[in-house]
C-alpha positions as CSV (number, residue, x, y, z in Angstrom):
1,M,-92.1,240.6,55.5
2,A,-91.5,242.8,52.4
3,S,-93.0,242.0,49.1
4,A,-89.4,242.1,47.7
5,G,-89.2,238.6,49.2
6,F,-91.3,237.4,46.3
7,D,-88.9,238.6,43.6
8,F,-88.5,234.9,42.5
9,L,-92.1,235.0,41.2
10,P,-93.0,236.1,37.7
11,D,-93.7,239.8,37.0
12,S,-97.3,238.9,35.9
13,I,-98.3,238.7,39.5
14,D,-99.5,242.1,40.4
15,A,-98.4,244.3,43.3
16,V,-101.7,243.9,45.1
17,A,-101.4,240.1,45.1
18,R,-97.8,240.3,46.2
19,G,-98.8,242.6,49.0
20,R,-101.4,240.1,50.2
21,M,-98.9,237.3,50.1
22,A,-96.4,239.4,52.0
23,A,-99.0,240.0,54.7
24,G,-100.4,236.5,54.9
25,A,-97.6,234.0,54.0
26,L,-96.0,231.9,56.7
27,P,-92.3,231.1,56.7
28,L,-91.4,227.6,55.8
29,R,-88.0,226.1,56.7
30,A,-87.2,222.4,56.6
31,P,-83.9,220.7,57.2
32,A,-82.9,217.9,54.7
33,G,-84.8,214.7,55.5
34,T,-87.8,216.4,56.9
35,V,-91.1,214.8,55.9
36,L,-93.3,217.6,54.6
37,F,-96.5,215.6,54.2
38,R,-97.7,212.1,54.3
39,P,-100.7,210.3,52.7
40,G,-103.8,211.2,54.5
41,D,-102.4,214.6,55.8
42,P,-104.6,217.6,55.2
43,C,-103.1,220.2,52.9
44,R,-102.3,223.4,54.9
45,G,-101.5,225.6,51.9
46,F,-99.6,226.4,48.8
47,V,-95.8,226.2,49.0
48,L,-93.5,228.7,47.4
49,L,-90.0,227.3,47.5
50,R,-87.2,229.9,47.5
51,R,-84.3,227.6,48.1
52,G,-83.7,223.9,48.3
53,Q,-85.2,220.8,46.7
54,A,-88.0,218.5,47.7
55,R,-89.2,215.2,46.3
56,V,-92.7,213.6,46.1
57,D,-93.1,209.9,46.3
58,L,-95.9,207.3,46.1
59,I,-95.5,204.9,49.0
60,A,-96.5,201.3,48.5
61,E,-98.1,199.1,51.2
62,D,-94.7,197.3,51.7
63,G,-93.0,200.7,52.2
64,H,-91.3,200.9,48.8
65,A,-91.2,204.5,47.5
66,L,-91.7,205.5,43.8
67,L,-90.5,209.0,42.9
68,L,-93.1,211.0,41.1
69,Y,-91.2,214.3,40.7
70,R,-88.9,216.8,42.4
71,V,-89.8,220.4,43.3
72,E,-87.2,223.2,42.9
73,P,-87.5,226.9,43.5
74,G,-90.2,228.5,41.3
75,Q,-91.9,225.2,40.6
76,A,-95.3,224.1,41.9
77,C,-96.1,220.8,43.6
78,A,-98.9,219.3,41.5
79,I,-100.3,217.2,44.3
80,T,-100.5,220.1,46.7
81,T,-102.2,222.2,44.0
82,S,-104.7,219.4,43.3
83,C,-105.4,218.9,47.0
84,L,-106.1,222.6,47.5
85,F,-108.5,222.8,44.5
86,A,-110.3,219.5,45.4
87,G,-110.3,220.0,49.2
88,E,-108.7,216.5,49.6
89,A,-105.9,215.0,51.7
90,Y,-102.5,214.2,50.4
91,S,-102.1,210.9,48.5
92,A,-98.3,210.9,48.4
93,E,-95.3,211.8,50.6
94,G,-93.2,214.9,50.3
95,T,-89.7,215.1,51.7
96,A,-87.0,217.8,51.8
97,E,-84.0,216.4,50.0
98,T,-81.9,219.4,50.9
99,D,-82.4,222.2,53.4
100,C,-85.5,224.1,52.2
101,D,-86.5,227.6,52.7
102,G,-89.7,229.2,51.4
103,L,-93.2,230.4,52.2
104,L,-96.6,228.8,52.8
105,L,-99.7,230.5,51.6
106,P,-102.5,229.3,53.8
107,A,-105.4,227.6,52.0
108,A,-107.8,230.4,52.4
109,L,-105.3,233.0,51.1
110,F,-104.5,230.7,48.2
111,A,-108.2,230.4,47.3
112,A,-108.7,234.1,47.5
113,L,-105.6,234.9,45.3
114,V,-106.7,232.3,42.7
115,E,-110.1,233.9,42.5
116,E,-109.1,237.6,42.6
117,S,-105.6,237.8,40.9
118,P,-105.4,236.8,37.2
119,G,-101.6,236.8,37.3
120,F,-101.5,234.6,40.3
121,R,-104.1,232.3,38.8
122,R,-102.1,232.0,35.6
123,F,-98.9,231.3,37.6
124,V,-100.6,228.4,39.5
125,L,-102.3,226.9,36.5
126,A,-99.2,227.1,34.3
127,G,-97.1,225.4,37.1
128,F,-99.8,222.7,37.4
129,A,-99.8,222.1,33.7
130,A,-96.0,221.9,33.5
131,R,-95.9,219.4,36.3
132,L,-98.7,217.3,34.8
133,G,-96.7,217.2,31.6
134,A,-93.6,216.0,33.5
135,L,-95.7,213.4,35.2
136,M,-97.0,212.1,31.9
137,G,-93.3,211.8,30.8
138,R,-92.5,210.0,34.0
139,I,-95.4,207.5,33.4
140,E,-94.2,207.0,29.8
141,D,-90.6,206.4,31.0
142,L,-91.7,203.8,33.6
143,S,-94.1,202.1,31.2
144,F,-92.0,201.8,28.0
145,R,-88.3,202.1,28.9
146,S,-86.4,199.1,30.3
147,V,-84.8,199.1,33.8
148,D,-81.4,199.1,32.1
149,A,-82.2,202.2,30.1
150,R,-83.6,204.0,33.1
151,L,-80.6,203.0,35.3
152,A,-78.2,204.2,32.6
153,A,-80.1,207.5,32.2
154,Y,-80.0,208.0,36.0
155,L,-76.3,207.5,36.2
156,L,-75.5,209.6,33.2
157,G,-77.7,212.4,34.6
158,R,-75.4,212.6,37.6
159,A,-72.1,211.8,35.9
160,P,-69.2,212.4,35.4
161,G,-67.4,210.9,38.3
162,V,-68.9,209.1,41.3
163,V,-72.7,209.2,41.7
164,A,-73.4,209.4,45.5
165,A,-76.6,207.4,45.9
166,T,-77.7,204.2,47.7
167,Q,-79.2,201.3,45.8
168,Q,-82.5,201.9,47.6
169,G,-82.4,205.6,46.6
170,I,-81.7,204.7,43.0
171,A,-84.5,202.1,43.0
172,A,-87.0,204.8,44.2
173,D,-85.9,207.2,41.5
174,I,-86.1,204.8,38.6
175,G,-89.2,202.9,39.7
176,T,-88.1,199.4,40.6
177,A,-86.9,197.3,43.5
178,R,-83.6,197.6,45.3
179,E,-82.8,193.9,44.4
180,V,-83.3,194.7,40.7
181,V,-80.9,197.7,40.9
182,S,-78.4,195.5,42.7
183,R,-78.5,192.9,39.9
184,R,-78.4,195.4,37.1
185,L,-75.5,197.3,38.7
186,A,-73.6,194.0,39.0
187,A,-74.2,193.4,35.3
188,F,-73.0,196.9,34.5
189,A,-69.9,196.4,36.6
190,K,-69.1,193.1,35.0
191,A,-69.3,194.8,31.6
192,G,-66.9,197.5,32.8
193,L,-69.4,200.3,32.7
194,V,-69.4,201.1,36.4
195,R,-67.7,200.3,39.7
196,T,-70.0,200.0,42.7
197,E,-68.9,201.5,46.0
198,R,-70.5,201.8,49.4
199,G,-73.3,204.3,48.9
200,A,-72.0,205.3,45.5
201,V,-71.5,204.2,41.9
202,A,-68.5,205.3,39.8
203,V,-69.2,205.7,36.1
204,L,-66.3,204.2,34.1
205,D,-67.8,204.1,30.5
206,A,-70.2,206.9,29.8
207,P,-70.5,206.1,26.1
208,G,-71.4,202.5,26.9
209,L,-74.1,203.7,29.3
210,M,-75.3,206.1,26.6
211,R,-75.8,203.2,24.2
212,I,-77.9,201.4,26.8
213,K,-79.9,204.5,27.5
214,D,-80.6,204.9,23.8
215,G,-81.5,201.2,23.4
216,T,-78.6,200.5,21.0
217,A,-76.7,198.1,23.3
218,A,-77.0,196.0,26.4
219,P,-74.4,195.0,29.1
């Protein structure tokens, strides 16, 4: 495996660290839908995602999922980083949303690189800090924004046109129950803002959804 395979990493990571990663990293490939880790699983190492997208959810006792964040190429998984530093098992579930391709740095190699490579250490800590900031924003969103505002923002973030998503999937993403999403979508449809379809939602009135998102109107 050539160190050129790490060209998606920042230049601050020195050649020696890249060489150690090239020698010790394991290939990671996961088709869409693959569960990457579950609560209670040991952390095998630090993931460097080259292509694809994964999601990390908290799973309630009744099986409901709550999206914490998504991981894209170049981004760190905060829970994986935390588990490696603390030597603890996973407390959430990670799933490949698309076909994923990347590399896994085994835990021992990760620890050595953090200790010996300032560039790699800065990369890891900067990624952890960025994800922690995003998590704080997520908590703020769930705590202080209404379901209507979160639902409108979700739809606008995937508009224009038809948003391909199940009501269960939307519920996990915006932090509520499927039944609540069903009722709110029915209200949006009655107001002429959307049209619900099987496994999808068509956005009909983006400006109206924007007003709900901003808290200046309600359906």
